[in-house]
N, C-alpha and C positions, 0 to 999 in steps of 0.2 A: 380632453380636446376631441372635437369631431375628427380633425385631420391630424396625423402625426406632425409634431413640429420639428423633429430632428431624425436623423438617420437611425439612431439607436431605438427611438420610440417606434419608427416604422418596422424595424426588424423585430422588436419585442411583440408588436401586434401581430406580425406575420406568423411568428412561431408559437405564441401563446394564445392568440385569439383576443377578442375584445374583452374588456373588464365586465364583471358581472352586473355592474350597475349601468351599463351603457344603454342609453335610450334610443333604440333603433327607430321608433315611430317619431320621436322628436327630431332625430337626425334627418329623416325624409321630409318631415314638415319644414324644417329649416331650408332644405334644398329647394322644396317647391316655392317657398317665399322668395328665395334668391332668384329663382327662375322667372318670377313675375316682376322683379325690380328691373328698372332701367338704369340703375346706378352702375358706372364703370367698374367700381370695386366689386360689386356683386358678380358681374360678368367675369372678371379676373378670377375670383374665388371659385366660380363654377367651372372654369377651364381647368384649374388645378384639381378640383374634385373629380372632374371627368377623367383626367389622366390616371388618377389613383384607382377609381372604380373600373376602368376599362383596360388599363395597362399593367398596373402594379400588383394586382391580385390582393385586394385589401383584406384585413383581418376578418371582416364579415364573411367573405368567401371561404376563409379557412374554416370557420365554424360550420358553414353550410356543407363544405367538402366532408367534413367528419361525419356529419349527420347522414349525408348521402352514401358515403362509404359503408356505414353500419347498416343501412337499408339494403344495400347491395349484397353484403356479406350474409345477411339473413334471408336472401332470396326474395325480398319484397318488391324488387325493382327489375324491369326488363333487362335481360342480359345482353341484348344486342346494342344497348346504348351505354357508353362508358360513363364512369363517375364524372370525369371532366366535362363530358358533353351535357350531362344532366345538371351540373353546377352552372355551366355557361347558359344553358337554356332557362334556368330559374332566375339567374341574375338578369338576363335579358328580359324575361317576363315582368320582373319587378321594376326595371327601369322603364319598360314600355307602358306600364300602368301609370306611373308617376308622370311620364312625358305627356301621355294623353290627357291626364288630369289638368296638367299645366296649360296645354293647348286649349283646353275647354274652359279655362279661366276659373278652375276649381268649382264649377257649378254643379257638381254632384259629390256625394260622400265617397271619398277614395276608400275608406275603411269598409263601408257597406259593399261597395263594388268588388273590392279584393276578397272580402269574405265570401261572397257569392261565386266569383269566377275562378279564383285560385284553386279550389278543390277540383274543379272541372279540368283545368289545365294540368294539374299534377296526376290526375287520374290515368292520363295517357301514358304515364311512365311506370304504372303499377304492373307487376308481373301477373301474368295470367294464371289463375288457379286450377 
């Protein structure tokens, strides 16, 4: 399931991360389709999803936090920015791209744009050598 359906599932995702077969691109594509829908059920679902993504620290951020922490421990990331700040910034970047794509009616390739711009965004967090 994209969203945890029980408290136990939510806690399991929070502590162990997402399953290996989790389709993150498919997840965001579904979110984009929901955002373009005028159906009341789609709006309700998006509100639940927004709460999970912005308030409850979903399992996706658990995995991202682990990756960022490893980069910080290896000295690959700037020391003046904490792991939590980096995770929050990346999650915000990810949501901002999707939000803009939805506002533009999906009239450009989100994958192509993200492939081009995300490395530029992430470069600002690289430690100076």
